[in-house]
mmCIF file as Biopython writes it, N, C-alpha, C and O atoms, coordinates in Angstrom:
data_model
#
loop_
_atom_site.group_PDB
_atom_site.id
_atom_site.type_symbol
_atom_site.label_atom_id
_atom_site.label_alt_id
_atom_site.label_comp_id
_atom_site.label_asym_id
_atom_site.label_entity_id
_atom_site.label_seq_id
_atom_site.pdbx_PDB_ins_code
_atom_site.Cartn_x
_atom_site.Cartn_y
_atom_site.Cartn_z
_atom_site.occupancy
_atom_site.B_iso_or_equiv
_atom_site.auth_seq_id
_atom_site.auth_asym_id
_atom_site.pdbx_PDB_model_num
ATOM 1   N N  . MET A ? 1  ? 0.823   -1.183 0.000  1.0 0.0 1  A 1 
ATOM 2   C CA . MET A ? 1  ? 0.000   0.000  0.000  1.0 0.0 1  A 1 
ATOM 3   C C  . MET A ? 1  ? 0.873   1.255  0.000  1.0 0.0 1  A 1 
ATOM 4   O O  . MET A ? 1  ? 0.530   2.254  -0.633 1.0 0.0 1  A 1 
ATOM 5   N N  . ASN A ? 2  ? 1.987   1.203  0.703  1.0 0.0 2  A 1 
ATOM 6   C CA . ASN A ? 2  ? 2.871   2.369  0.748  1.0 0.0 2  A 1 
ATOM 7   C C  . ASN A ? 2  ? 3.387   2.749  -0.638 1.0 0.0 2  A 1 
ATOM 8   O O  . ASN A ? 2  ? 3.501   3.932  -0.959 1.0 0.0 2  A 1 
ATOM 9   N N  . LYS A ? 3  ? 3.698   1.746  -1.456 1.0 0.0 3  A 1 
ATOM 10  C CA . LYS A ? 3  ? 4.175   2.032  -2.809 1.0 0.0 3  A 1 
ATOM 11  C C  . LYS A ? 3  ? 3.087   2.714  -3.628 1.0 0.0 3  A 1 
ATOM 12  O O  . LYS A ? 3  ? 3.374   3.626  -4.403 1.0 0.0 3  A 1 
ATOM 13  N N  . LEU A ? 4  ? 1.848   2.283  -3.464 1.0 0.0 4  A 1 
ATOM 14  C CA . LEU A ? 4  ? 0.741   2.909  -4.180 1.0 0.0 4  A 1 
ATOM 15  C C  . LEU A ? 4  ? 0.544   4.353  -3.732 1.0 0.0 4  A 1 
ATOM 16  O O  . LEU A ? 4  ? 0.298   5.235  -4.554 1.0 0.0 4  A 1 
ATOM 17  N N  . LYS A ? 5  ? 0.653   4.590  -2.423 1.0 0.0 5  A 1 
ATOM 18  C CA . LYS A ? 5  ? 0.524   5.960  -1.905 1.0 0.0 5  A 1 
ATOM 19  C C  . LYS A ? 5  ? 1.630   6.848  -2.466 1.0 0.0 5  A 1 
ATOM 20  O O  . LYS A ? 5  ? 1.368   7.966  -2.910 1.0 0.0 5  A 1 
ATOM 21  N N  . GLN A ? 6  ? 2.870   6.347  -2.447 1.0 0.0 6  A 1 
ATOM 22  C CA . GLN A ? 6  ? 4.009   7.122  -2.928 1.0 0.0 6  A 1 
ATOM 23  C C  . GLN A ? 6  ? 3.875   7.448  -4.412 1.0 0.0 6  A 1 
ATOM 24  O O  . GLN A ? 6  ? 4.313   8.505  -4.865 1.0 0.0 6  A 1 
ATOM 25  N N  . ALA A ? 7  ? 3.268   6.532  -5.163 1.0 0.0 7  A 1 
ATOM 26  C CA . ALA A ? 7  ? 3.076   6.752  -6.595 1.0 0.0 7  A 1 
ATOM 27  C C  . ALA A ? 7  ? 1.823   7.583  -6.873 1.0 0.0 7  A 1 
ATOM 28  O O  . ALA A ? 7  ? 1.472   7.830  -8.026 1.0 0.0 7  A 1 
ATOM 29  N N  . ASN A ? 8  ? 1.156   8.008  -5.800 1.0 0.0 8  A 1 
ATOM 30  C CA . ASN A ? 8  ? -0.062  8.810  -5.910 1.0 0.0 8  A 1 
ATOM 31  C C  . ASN A ? 8  ? -1.162  8.066  -6.679 1.0 0.0 8  A 1 
ATOM 32  O O  . ASN A ? 8  ? -1.953  8.672  -7.401 1.0 0.0 8  A 1 
ATOM 33  N N  . LEU A ? 9  ? -1.191  6.741  -6.506 1.0 0.0 9  A 1 
ATOM 34  C CA . LEU A ? 9  ? -2.183  5.911  -7.193 1.0 0.0 9  A 1 
ATOM 35  C C  . LEU A ? 9  ? -3.283  5.417  -6.264 1.0 0.0 9  A 1 
ATOM 36  O O  . LEU A ? 9  ? -4.291  4.884  -6.727 1.0 0.0 9  A 1 
ATOM 37  N N  . TYR A ? 10 ? -3.105  5.585  -4.982 1.0 0.0 10 A 1 
ATOM 38  C CA . TYR A ? 10 ? -4.078  5.085  -4.009 1.0 0.0 10 A 1 
ATOM 39  C C  . TYR A ? 10 ? -4.547  6.213  -3.121 1.0 0.0 10 A 1 
ATOM 40  O O  . TYR A ? 10 ? -3.764  6.814  -2.386 1.0 0.0 10 A 1 
ATOM 41  N N  . ARG A ? 11 ? -5.831  6.492  -3.198 1.0 0.0 11 A 1 
ATOM 42  C CA . ARG A ? 11 ? -6.434  7.510  -2.337 1.0 0.0 11 A 1 
ATOM 43  C C  . ARG A ? 11 ? -5.615  8.799  -2.351 1.0 0.0 11 A 1 
ATOM 44  O O  . ARG A ? 11 ? -5.225  9.299  -1.296 1.0 0.0 11 A 1 
ATOM 45  N N  . SER A ? 12 ? -5.359  9.328  -3.522 1.0 0.0 12 A 1 
ATOM 46  C CA . SER A ? 12 ? -4.509  10.510 -3.640 1.0 0.0 12 A 1 
ATOM 47  C C  . SER A ? 12 ? -5.080  11.723 -2.923 1.0 0.0 12 A 1 
ATOM 48  O O  . SER A ? 12 ? -4.362  12.695 -2.686 1.0 0.0 12 A 1 
ATOM 49  N N  . GLU A ? 13 ? -6.370  11.682 -2.572 1.0 0.0 13 A 1 
ATOM 50  C CA . GLU A ? 13 ? -6.992  12.798 -1.877 1.0 0.0 13 A 1 
ATOM 51  C C  . GLU A ? 13 ? -6.898  12.681 -0.351 1.0 0.0 13 A 1 
ATOM 52  O O  . GLU A ? 13 ? -7.621  13.379 0.360  1.0 0.0 13 A 1 
ATOM 53  N N  . LEU A ? 14 ? -6.043  11.833 0.150  1.0 0.0 14 A 1 
ATOM 54  C CA . LEU A ? 14 ? -5.917  11.645 1.593  1.0 0.0 14 A 1 
ATOM 55  C C  . LEU A ? 14 ? -5.405  12.912 2.274  1.0 0.0 14 A 1 
ATOM 56  O O  . LEU A ? 14 ? -4.547  13.626 1.753  1.0 0.0 14 A 1 
ATOM 57  N N  . ILE A ? 15 ? -5.960  13.162 3.452  1.0 0.0 15 A 1 
ATOM 58  C CA . ILE A ? 15 ? -5.622  14.345 4.236  1.0 0.0 15 A 1 
ATOM 59  C C  . ILE A ? 15 ? -4.835  13.898 5.467  1.0 0.0 15 A 1 
ATOM 60  O O  . ILE A ? 15 ? -5.277  12.992 6.175  1.0 0.0 15 A 1 
ATOM 61  N N  . PRO A ? 16 ? -3.687  14.508 5.739  1.0 0.0 16 A 1 
ATOM 62  C CA . PRO A ? 16 ? -2.915  14.114 6.918  1.0 0.0 16 A 1 
ATOM 63  C C  . PRO A ? 16 ? -3.580  14.598 8.209  1.0 0.0 16 A 1 
ATOM 64  O O  . PRO A ? 16 ? -4.070  15.724 8.285  1.0 0.0 16 A 1 
ATOM 65  N N  . ILE A ? 17 ? -3.585  13.729 9.215  1.0 0.0 17 A 1 
ATOM 66  C CA . ILE A ? 17 ? -4.157  14.034 10.525 1.0 0.0 17 A 1 
ATOM 67  C C  . ILE A ? 17 ? -3.074  13.828 11.569 1.0 0.0 17 A 1 
ATOM 68  O O  . ILE A ? 17 ? -2.426  12.782 11.595 1.0 0.0 17 A 1 
ATOM 69  N N  . SER A ? 18 ? -2.873  14.819 12.433 1.0 0.0 18 A 1 
ATOM 70  C CA . SER A ? 18 ? -1.887  14.701 13.508 1.0 0.0 18 A 1 
ATOM 71  C C  . SER A ? 18 ? -2.250  15.675 14.623 1.0 0.0 18 A 1 
ATOM 72  O O  . SER A ? 18 ? -3.154  16.498 14.478 1.0 0.0 18 A 1 
ATOM 73  N N  . GLY A ? 19 ? -1.541  15.570 15.720 1.0 0.0 19 A 1 
ATOM 74  C CA . GLY A ? 19 ? -1.727  16.493 16.845 1.0 0.0 19 A 1 
ATOM 75  C C  . GLY A ? 19 ? -3.125  16.470 17.429 1.0 0.0 19 A 1 
ATOM 76  O O  . GLY A ? 19 ? -3.653  15.408 17.756 1.0 0.0 19 A 1 
ATOM 77  N N  . LYS A ? 20 ? -3.723  17.648 17.560 1.0 0.0 20 A 1 
ATOM 78  C CA . LYS A ? 20 ? -5.051  17.799 18.173 1.0 0.0 20 A 1 
ATOM 79  C C  . LYS A ? 20 ? -6.137  17.047 17.410 1.0 0.0 20 A 1 
ATOM 80  O O  . LYS A ? 20 ? -7.107  16.580 18.006 1.0 0.0 20 A 1 
ATOM 81  N N  . LEU A ? 21 ? -5.977  16.930 16.091 1.0 0.0 21 A 1 
ATOM 82  C CA . LEU A ? 21 ? -6.987  16.222 15.304 1.0 0.0 21 A 1 
ATOM 83  C C  . LEU A ? 21 ? -7.015  14.735 15.640 1.0 0.0 21 A 1 
ATOM 84  O O  . LEU A ? 21 ? -8.078  14.115 15.610 1.0 0.0 21 A 1 
ATOM 85  N N  . VAL A ? 22 ? -5.862  14.157 15.960 1.0 0.0 22 A 1 
ATOM 86  C CA . VAL A ? 22 ? -5.819  12.757 16.400 1.0 0.0 22 A 1 
ATOM 87  C C  . VAL A ? 22 ? -6.566  12.632 17.725 1.0 0.0 22 A 1 
ATOM 88  O O  . VAL A ? 22 ? -7.317  11.679 17.931 1.0 0.0 22 A 1 
ATOM 89  N N  . GLU A ? 23 ? -6.359  13.590 18.616 1.0 0.0 23 A 1 
ATOM 90  C CA . GLU A ? 23 ? -7.059  13.583 19.903 1.0 0.0 23 A 1 
ATOM 91  C C  . GLU A ? 23 ? -8.570  13.642 19.698 1.0 0.0 23 A 1 
ATOM 92  O O  . GLU A ? 23 ? -9.318  12.928 20.366 1.0 0.0 23 A 1 
ATOM 93  N N  . ARG A ? 24 ? -9.015  14.484 18.786 1.0 0.0 24 A 1 
ATOM 94  C CA . ARG A ? 24 ? -10.453 14.612 18.514 1.0 0.0 24 A 1 
ATOM 95  C C  . ARG A ? 24 ? -11.017 13.340 17.890 1.0 0.0 24 A 1 
ATOM 96  O O  . ARG A ? 24 ? -12.119 12.916 18.239 1.0 0.0 24 A 1 
ATOM 97  N N  . TYR A ? 25 ? -10.277 12.734 16.976 1.0 0.0 25 A 1 
ATOM 98  C CA . TYR A ? 25 ? -10.707 11.493 16.342 1.0 0.0 25 A 1 
ATOM 99  C C  . TYR A ? 25 ? -10.821 10.394 17.396 1.0 0.0 25 A 1 
ATOM 100 O O  . TYR A ? 25 ? -11.789 9.634  17.408 1.0 0.0 25 A 1 
ATOM 101 N N  . ASN A ? 26 ? -9.826  10.315 18.278 1.0 0.0 26 A 1 
ATOM 102 C CA . ASN A ? 26 ? -9.854  9.313  19.347 1.0 0.0 26 A 1 
ATOM 103 C C  . ASN A ? 26 ? -11.032 9.547  20.293 1.0 0.0 26 A 1 
ATOM 104 O O  . ASN A ? 26 ? -11.650 8.593  20.766 1.0 0.0 26 A 1 
ATOM 105 N N  . LYS A ? 27 ? -11.337 10.791 20.564 1.0 0.0 27 A 1 
ATOM 106 C CA . LYS A ? 27 ? -12.473 11.113 21.425 1.0 0.0 27 A 1 
ATOM 107 C C  . LYS A ? 27 ? -13.776 10.607 20.798 1.0 0.0 27 A 1 
ATOM 108 O O  . LYS A ? 27 ? -14.642 10.075 21.493 1.0 0.0 27 A 1 
ATOM 109 N N  . CYS A ? 28 ? -13.905 10.776 19.504 1.0 0.0 28 A 1 
ATOM 110 C CA . CYS A ? 28 ? -15.082 10.263 18.792 1.0 0.0 28 A 1 
ATOM 111 C C  . CYS A ? 28 ? -15.150 8.742  18.868 1.0 0.0 28 A 1 
ATOM 112 O O  . CYS A ? 28 ? -16.213 8.175  19.121 1.0 0.0 28 A 1 
ATOM 113 N N  . LEU A ? 29 ? -14.019 8.087  18.649 1.0 0.0 29 A 1 
ATOM 114 C CA . LEU A ? 29 ? -13.990 6.630  18.741 1.0 0.0 29 A 1 
ATOM 115 C C  . LEU A ? 29 ? -14.424 6.167  20.126 1.0 0.0 29 A 1 
ATOM 116 O O  . LEU A ? 29 ? -15.235 5.252  20.264 1.0 0.0 29 A 1 
ATOM 117 N N  . LYS A ? 30 ? -13.874 6.810  21.143 1.0 0.0 30 A 1 
ATOM 118 C CA . LYS A ? 30 ? -14.185 6.443  22.521 1.0 0.0 30 A 1 
ATOM 119 C C  . LYS A ? 30 ? -15.668 6.681  22.828 1.0 0.0 30 A 1 
ATOM 120 O O  . LYS A ? 30 ? -16.301 5.857  23.487 1.0 0.0 30 A 1 
ATOM 121 N N  . THR A ? 31 ? -16.218 7.790  22.359 1.0 0.0 31 A 1 
ATOM 122 C CA . THR A ? 31 ? -17.636 8.108  22.579 1.0 0.0 31 A 1 
ATOM 123 C C  . THR A ? 31 ? -18.530 7.042  21.967 1.0 0.0 31 A 1 
ATOM 124 O O  . THR A ? 31 ? -19.585 6.719  22.514 1.0 0.0 31 A 1 
ATOM 125 N N  . LEU A ? 32 ? -18.110 6.495  20.830 1.0 0.0 32 A 1 
ATOM 126 C CA . LEU A ? 32 ? -18.890 5.454  20.157 1.0 0.0 32 A 1 
ATOM 127 C C  . LEU A ? 32 ? -18.628 4.063  20.713 1.0 0.0 32 A 1 
ATOM 128 O O  . LEU A ? 32 ? -19.192 3.081  20.232 1.0 0.0 32 A 1 
ATOM 129 N N  . GLY A ? 33 ? -17.770 3.980  21.730 1.0 0.0 33 A 1 
ATOM 130 C CA . GLY A ? 33 ? -17.530 2.701  22.387 1.0 0.0 33 A 1 
ATOM 131 C C  . GLY A ? 33 ? -16.395 1.882  21.803 1.0 0.0 33 A 1 
ATOM 132 O O  . GLY A ? 33 ? -16.316 0.677  22.044 1.0 0.0 33 A 1 
ATOM 133 N N  . PHE A ? 34 ? -15.516 2.512  21.040 1.0 0.0 34 A 1 
ATOM 134 C CA . PHE A ? 34 ? -14.388 1.819  20.436 1.0 0.0 34 A 1 
ATOM 135 C C  . PHE A ? 34 ? -13.089 2.265  21.073 1.0 0.0 34 A 1 
ATOM 136 O O  . PHE A ? 34 ? -13.009 3.345  21.659 1.0 0.0 34 A 1 
ATOM 137 N N  . SER A ? 35 ? -12.079 1.432  20.955 1.0 0.0 35 A 1 
ATOM 138 C CA . SER A ? 35 ? -10.771 1.800  21.496 1.0 0.0 35 A 1 
ATOM 139 C C  . SER A ? 35 ? -10.117 2.852  20.609 1.0 0.0 35 A 1 
ATOM 140 O O  . SER A ? 35 ? -10.366 2.929  19.405 1.0 0.0 35 A 1 
ATOM 141 N N  . GLU A ? 36 ? -9.288  3.645  21.236 1.0 0.0 36 A 1 
ATOM 142 C CA . GLU A ? 36 ? -8.586  4.712  20.518 1.0 0.0 36 A 1 
ATOM 143 C C  . GLU A ? 36 ? -7.494  4.111  19.646 1.0 0.0 36 A 1 
ATOM 144 O O  . GLU A ? 36 ? -6.992  3.021  19.920 1.0 0.0 36 A 1 
ATOM 145 N N  . THR A ? 37 ? -7.137  4.830  18.603 1.0 0.0 37 A 1 
ATOM 146 C CA . THR A ? 37 ? -6.007  4.408  17.781 1.0 0.0 37 A 1 
ATOM 147 C C  . THR A ? 37 ? -4.712  4.729  18.525 1.0 0.0 37 A 1 
ATOM 148 O O  . THR A ? 37 ? -4.639  5.702  19.276 1.0 0.0 37 A 1 
ATOM 149 N N  . LYS A ? 38 ? -3.711  3.913  18.309 1.0 0.0 38 A 1 
ATOM 150 C CA . LYS A ? 38 ? -2.405  4.163  18.910 1.0 0.0 38 A 1 
ATOM 151 C C  . LYS A ? 38 ? -1.518  4.979  17.980 1.0 0.0 38 A 1 
ATOM 152 O O  . LYS A ? 38 ? -0.402  5.352  18.344 1.0 0.0 38 A 1 
ATOM 153 N N  . LEU A ? 39 ? -2.010  5.252  16.796 1.0 0.0 39 A 1 
ATOM 154 C CA . LEU A ? 39 ? -1.236  6.027  15.822 1.0 0.0 39 A 1 
ATOM 155 C C  . LEU A ? 39 ? -1.152  7.490  16.261 1.0 0.0 39 A 1 
ATOM 156 O O  . LEU A ? 39 ? -2.114  8.039  16.799 1.0 0.0 39 A 1 
ATOM 157 N N  . THR A ? 40 ? -0.016  8.106  16.033 1.0 0.0 40 A 1 
ATOM 158 C CA . THR A ? 40 ? 0.145   9.528  16.364 1.0 0.0 40 A 1 
ATOM 159 C C  . THR A ? 40 ? -0.145  10.417 15.159 1.0 0.0 40 A 1 
ATOM 160 O O  . THR A ? 40 ? -0.329  11.627 15.296 1.0 0.0 40 A 1 
ATOM 161 N N  . SER A ? 41 ? -0.183  9.809  13.987 1.0 0.0 41 A 1 
ATOM 162 C CA . SER A ? 41 ? -0.584  10.522 12.777 1.0 0.0 41 A 1 
ATOM 163 C C  . SER A ? 41 ? -1.110  9.484  11.793 1.0 0.0 41 A 1 
ATOM 164 O O  . SER A ? 41 ? -0.683  8.329  11.799 1.0 0.0 41 A 1 
ATOM 165 N N  . PHE A ? 42 ? -2.034  9.911  10.958 1.0 0.0 42 A 1 
ATOM 166 C CA . PHE A ? 42 ? -2.614  9.024  9.958  1.0 0.0 42 A 1 
ATOM 167 C C  . PHE A ? 42 ? -3.287  9.878  8.899  1.0 0.0 42 A 1 
ATOM 168 O O  . PHE A ? 42 ? -3.311  11.104 9.002  1.0 0.0 42 A 1 
ATOM 169 N N  . PHE A ? 43 ? -3.826  9.236  7.896  1.0 0.0 43 A 1 
ATOM 170 C CA . PHE A ? 43 ? -4.512  9.929  6.807  1.0 0.0 43 A 1 
ATOM 171 C C  . PHE A ? 43 ? -5.969  9.511  6.778  1.0 0.0 43 A 1 
ATOM 172 O O  . PHE A ? 43 ? -6.303  8.374  7.113  1.0 0.0 43 A 1 
ATOM 173 N N  . ILE A ? 44 ? -6.843  10.436 6.376  1.0 0.0 44 A 1 
ATOM 174 C CA . ILE A ? 44 ? -8.243  10.116 6.149  1.0 0.0 44 A 1 
ATOM 175 C C  . ILE A ? 44 ? -8.651  10.676 4.790  1.0 0.0 44 A 1 
ATOM 176 O O  . ILE A ? 44 ? -8.043  11.614 4.275  1.0 0.0 44 A 1 
ATOM 177 N N  . ASP A ? 45 ? -9.695  10.074 4.226  1.0 0.0 45 A 1 
ATOM 178 C CA . ASP A ? 45 ? -10.224 10.636 2.987  1.0 0.0 45 A 1 
ATOM 179 C C  . ASP A ? 45 ? -11.365 11.583 3.336  1.0 0.0 45 A 1 
ATOM 180 O O  . ASP A ? 45 ? -11.626 11.836 4.512  1.0 0.0 45 A 1 
ATOM 181 N N  . GLY A ? 46 ? -12.032 12.095 2.340  1.0 0.0 46 A 1 
ATOM 182 C CA . GLY A ? 46 ? -13.096 13.065 2.546  1.0 0.0 46 A 1 
ATOM 183 C C  . GLY A ? 46 ? -14.279 12.534 3.333  1.0 0.0 46 A 1 
ATOM 184 O O  . GLY A ? 46 ? -15.056 13.314 3.882  1.0 0.0 46 A 1 
ATOM 185 N N  . MET A ? 47 ? -14.426 11.220 3.395  1.0 0.0 47 A 1 
ATOM 186 C CA . MET A ? 47 ? -15.526 10.606 4.140  1.0 0.0 47 A 1 
ATOM 187 C C  . MET A ? 47 ? -15.098 10.168 5.541  1.0 0.0 47 A 1 
ATOM 188 O O  . MET A ? 47 ? -15.919 9.667  6.309  1.0 0.0 47 A 1 
ATOM 189 N N  . GLY A ? 48 ? -13.833 10.352 5.878  1.0 0.0 48 A 1 
ATOM 190 C CA . GLY A ? 48 ? -13.346 9.976  7.197  1.0 0.0 48 A 1 
ATOM 191 C C  . GLY A ? 48 ? -12.710 8.599  7.257  1.0 0.0 48 A 1 
ATOM 192 O O  . GLY A ? 48 ? -12.286 8.162  8.327  1.0 0.0 48 A 1 
ATOM 193 N N  . TRP A ? 49 ? -12.635 7.902  6.114  1.0 0.0 49 A 1 
ATOM 194 C CA . TRP A ? 49 ? -12.030 6.573  6.096  1.0 0.0 49 A 1 
ATOM 195 C C  . TRP A ? 49 ? -10.522 6.693  6.132  1.0 0.0 49 A 1 
ATOM 196 O O  . TRP A ? 49 ? -9.935  7.507  5.420  1.0 0.0 49 A 1 
ATOM 197 N N  . SER A ? 50 ? -9.900  5.879  6.963  1.0 0.0 50 A 1 
ATOM 198 C CA . SER A ? 50 ? -8.452  5.906  7.110  1.0 0.0 50 A 1 
ATOM 199 C C  . SER A ? 50 ? -7.858  4.541  6.789  1.0 0.0 50 A 1 
ATOM 200 O O  . SER A ? 50 ? -8.121  3.573  7.503  1.0 0.0 50 A 1 
ATOM 201 N N  . PRO A ? 51 ? -7.057  4.447  5.723  1.0 0.0 51 A 1 
ATOM 202 C CA . PRO A ? 51 ? -6.399  3.174  5.443  1.0 0.0 51 A 1 
ATOM 203 C C  . PRO A ? 51 ? -5.397  2.804  6.536  1.0 0.0 51 A 1 
ATOM 204 O O  . PRO A ? 51 ? -5.139  1.623  6.768  1.0 0.0 51 A 1 
ATOM 205 N N  . ASP A ? 52 ? -4.840  3.800  7.200  1.0 0.0 52 A 1 
ATOM 206 C CA . ASP A ? 52 ? -3.866  3.539  8.265  1.0 0.0 52 A 1 
ATOM 207 C C  . ASP A ? 52 ? -4.538  2.892  9.479  1.0 0.0 52 A 1 
ATOM 208 O O  . ASP A ? 52 ? -4.018  1.930  10.043 1.0 0.0 52 A 1 
ATOM 209 N N  . ILE A ? 53 ? -5.683  3.420  9.870  1.0 0.0 53 A 1 
ATOM 210 C CA . ILE A ? 53 ? -6.406  2.856  11.017 1.0 0.0 53 A 1 
ATOM 211 C C  . ILE A ? 53 ? -6.990  1.502  10.648 1.0 0.0 53 A 1 
ATOM 212 O O  . ILE A ? 53 ? -7.004  0.583  11.467 1.0 0.0 53 A 1 
ATOM 213 N N  . ALA A ? 54 ? -7.471  1.378  9.417  1.0 0.0 54 A 1 
ATOM 214 C CA . ALA A ? 54 ? -7.986  0.087  8.963  1.0 0.0 54 A 1 
ATOM 215 C C  . ALA A ? 54 ? -6.882  -0.970 9.009  1.0 0.0 54 A 1 
ATOM 216 O O  . ALA A ? 54 ? -7.118  -2.111 9.407  1.0 0.0 54 A 1 
ATOM 217 N N  . GLU A ? 55 ? -5.685  -0.581 8.599  1.0 0.0 55 A 1 
ATOM 218 C CA . GLU A ? 55 ? -4.547  -1.504 8.642  1.0 0.0 55 A 1 
ATOM 219 C C  . GLU A ? 55 ? -4.175  -1.837 10.087 1.0 0.0 55 A 1 
ATOM 220 O O  . GLU A ? 55 ? -3.885  -2.991 10.405 1.0 0.0 55 A 1 
ATOM 221 N N  . GLU A ? 56 ? -4.184  -0.837 10.954 1.0 0.0 56 A 1 
ATOM 222 C CA . GLU A ? 56 ? -3.863  -1.044 12.367 1.0 0.0 56 A 1 
ATOM 223 C C  . GLU A ? 56 ? -4.846  -2.027 13.002 1.0 0.0 56 A 1 
ATOM 224 O O  . GLU A ? 56 ? -4.445  -2.881 13.793 1.0 0.0 56 A 1 
ATOM 225 N N  . ARG A ? 57 ? -6.109  -1.913 12.666 1.0 0.0 57 A 1 
ATOM 226 C CA . ARG A ? 57 ? -7.155  -2.752 13.270 1.0 0.0 57 A 1 
ATOM 227 C C  . ARG A ? 57 ? -7.457  -3.996 12.459 1.0 0.0 57 A 1 
ATOM 228 O O  . ARG A ? 57 ? -8.266  -4.829 12.868 1.0 0.0 57 A 1 
ATOM 229 N N  . LYS A ? 58 ? -6.816  -4.123 11.323 1.0 0.0 58 A 1 
ATOM 230 C CA . LYS A ? 58 ? -7.023  -5.265 10.440 1.0 0.0 58 A 1 
ATOM 231 C C  . LYS A ? 58 ? -8.489  -5.413 10.028 1.0 0.0 58 A 1 
ATOM 232 O O  . LYS A ? 58 ? -9.028  -6.518 9.967  1.0 0.0 58 A 1 
ATOM 233 N N  . THR A ? 59 ? -9.121  -4.263 9.747  1.0 0.0 59 A 1 
ATOM 234 C CA . THR A ? 59 ? -10.503 -4.222 9.283  1.0 0.0 59 A 1 
ATOM 235 C C  . THR A ? 59 ? -10.699 -2.972 8.442  1.0 0.0 59 A 1 
ATOM 236 O O  . THR A ? 59 ? -9.966  -1.996 8.599  1.0 0.0 59 A 1 
ATOM 237 N N  . CYS A ? 60 ? -11.673 -2.995 7.559  1.0 0.0 60 A 1 
ATOM 238 C CA . CYS A ? 60 ? -11.929 -1.803 6.746  1.0 0.0 60 A 1 
ATOM 239 C C  . CYS A ? 60 ? -12.964 -0.903 7.418  1.0 0.0 60 A 1 
ATOM 240 O O  . CYS A ? 60 ? -13.237 0.189  6.921  1.0 0.0 60 A 1 
ATOM 241 N N  . ILE A ? 61 ? -13.546 -1.338 8.537  1.0 0.0 61 A 1 
ATOM 242 C CA . ILE A ? 61 ? -14.549 -0.526 9.227  1.0 0.0 61 A 1 
ATOM 243 C C  . ILE A ? 61 ? -13.851 0.524  10.081 1.0 0.0 61 A 1 
ATOM 244 O O  . ILE A ? 61 ? -13.031 0.197  10.938 1.0 0.0 61 A 1 
ATOM 245 N N  . THR A ? 62 ? -14.183 1.779  9.840  1.0 0.0 62 A 1 
ATOM 246 C CA . THR A ? 62 ? -13.624 2.872  10.611 1.0 0.0 62 A 1 
ATOM 247 C C  . THR A ? 62 ? -14.740 3.786  11.080 1.0 0.0 62 A 1 
ATOM 248 O O  . THR A ? 62 ? -15.916 3.469  10.902 1.0 0.0 62 A 1 
ATOM 249 N N  . LEU A ? 63 ? -14.399 4.888  11.660 1.0 0.0 63 A 1 
ATOM 250 C CA . LEU A ? 63 ? -15.356 5.786  12.308 1.0 0.0 63 A 1 
ATOM 251 C C  . LEU A ? 63 ? -16.545 6.145  11.425 1.0 0.0 63 A 1 
ATOM 252 O O  . LEU A ? 63 ? -17.684 6.063  11.884 1.0 0.0 63 A 1 
ATOM 253 N N  . ILE A ? 64 ? -16.322 6.532  10.199 1.0 0.0 64 A 1 
ATOM 254 C CA . ILE A ? 64 ? -17.434 6.956  9.349  1.0 0.0 64 A 1 
ATOM 255 C C  . ILE A ? 64 ? -18.400 5.818  9.095  1.0 0.0 64 A 1 
ATOM 256 O O  . ILE A ? 64 ? -19.611 6.034  9.067  1.0 0.0 64 A 1 
ATOM 257 N N  . MET A ? 65 ? -17.889 4.606  8.910  1.0 0.0 65 A 1 
ATOM 258 C CA . MET A ? 65 ? -18.763 3.468  8.676  1.0 0.0 65 A 1 
ATOM 259 C C  . MET A ? 65 ? -19.590 3.154  9.922  1.0 0.0 65 A 1 
ATOM 260 O O  . MET A ? 65 ? -20.760 2.788  9.809  1.0 0.0 65 A 1 
ATOM 261 N N  . VAL A ? 66 ? -19.007 3.291  11.086 1.0 0.0 66 A 1 
ATOM 262 C CA . VAL A ? 66 ? -19.727 3.052  12.330 1.0 0.0 66 A 1 
ATOM 263 C C  . VAL A ? 66 ? -20.856 4.057  12.466 1.0 0.0 66 A 1 
ATOM 264 O O  . VAL A ? 66 ? -21.963 3.686  12.857 1.0 0.0 66 A 1 
ATOM 265 N N  . MET A ? 67 ? -20.604 5.319  12.153 1.0 0.0 67 A 1 
ATOM 266 C CA . MET A ? 67 ? -21.637 6.333  12.237 1.0 0.0 67 A 1 
ATOM 267 C C  . MET A ? 67 ? -22.762 6.034  11.257 1.0 0.0 67 A 1 
ATOM 268 O O  . MET A ? 67 ? -23.934 6.224  11.581 1.0 0.0 67 A 1 
ATOM 269 N N  . GLN A ? 68 ? -22.414 5.567  10.060 1.0 0.0 68 A 1 
ATOM 270 C CA . GLN A ? 68 ? -23.438 5.233  9.075  1.0 0.0 68 A 1 
ATOM 271 C C  . GLN A ? 68 ? -24.285 4.062  9.556  1.0 0.0 68 A 1 
ATOM 272 O O  . GLN A ? 68 ? -25.501 4.060  9.368  1.0 0.0 68 A 1 
ATOM 273 N N  . ILE A ? 69 ? -23.666 3.084  10.162 1.0 0.0 69 A 1 
ATOM 274 C CA . ILE A ? 69 ? -24.406 1.923  10.682 1.0 0.0 69 A 1 
ATOM 275 C C  . ILE A ? 69 ? -25.379 2.381  11.778 1.0 0.0 69 A 1 
ATOM 276 O O  . ILE A ? 69 ? -26.542 1.977  11.785 1.0 0.0 69 A 1 
ATOM 277 N N  . HIS A ? 70 ? -24.907 3.213  12.689 1.0 0.0 70 A 1 
ATOM 278 C CA . HIS A ? 70 ? -25.762 3.701  13.778 1.0 0.0 70 A 1 
ATOM 279 C C  . HIS A ? 70 ? -26.918 4.548  13.272 1.0 0.0 70 A 1 
ATOM 280 O O  . HIS A ? 70 ? -27.998 4.557  13.863 1.0 0.0 70 A 1 
ATOM 281 N N  . MET A ? 71 ? -26.688 5.255  12.181 1.0 0.0 71 A 1 
ATOM 282 C CA . MET A ? 71 ? -27.730 6.138  11.653 1.0 0.0 71 A 1 
ATOM 283 C C  . MET A ? 71 ? -28.635 5.401  10.667 1.0 0.0 71 A 1 
ATOM 284 O O  . MET A ? 71 ? -29.616 5.969  10.188 1.0 0.0 71 A 1 
ATOM 285 N N  . GLY A ? 72 ? -28.318 4.162  10.366 1.0 0.0 72 A 1 
ATOM 286 C CA . GLY A ? 72 ? -29.140 3.368  9.455  1.0 0.0 72 A 1 
ATOM 287 C C  . GLY A ? 72 ? -29.017 3.779  8.006  1.0 0.0 72 A 1 
ATOM 288 O O  . GLY A ? 72 ? -29.956 3.607  7.228  1.0 0.0 72 A 1 
ATOM 289 N N  . LEU A ? 73 ? -27.869 4.321  7.632  1.0 0.0 73 A 1 
ATOM 290 C CA . LEU A ? 73 ? -27.664 4.748  6.248  1.0 0.0 73 A 1 
ATOM 291 C C  . LEU A ? 73 ? -27.311 3.584  5.372  1.0 0.0 73 A 1 
ATOM 292 O O  . LEU A ? 73 ? -27.102 3.756  4.171  1.0 0.0 73 A 1 
#
């Protein structure tokens, strides 16, 4: 996946997240009953999906998908 990212072929619209934004993302995860990410920085797309967190958790389900499930979307 790293080679695809470097070649700008995978999720080229990814936004870097670090510092306070990681804290806010973790707060959302915790509020929804999930464990916080241990990553200090990661990338998300426009919908909130993070390939880094998905890789860390070995699942493609991330915060945005959980919110969609809860809202019945």
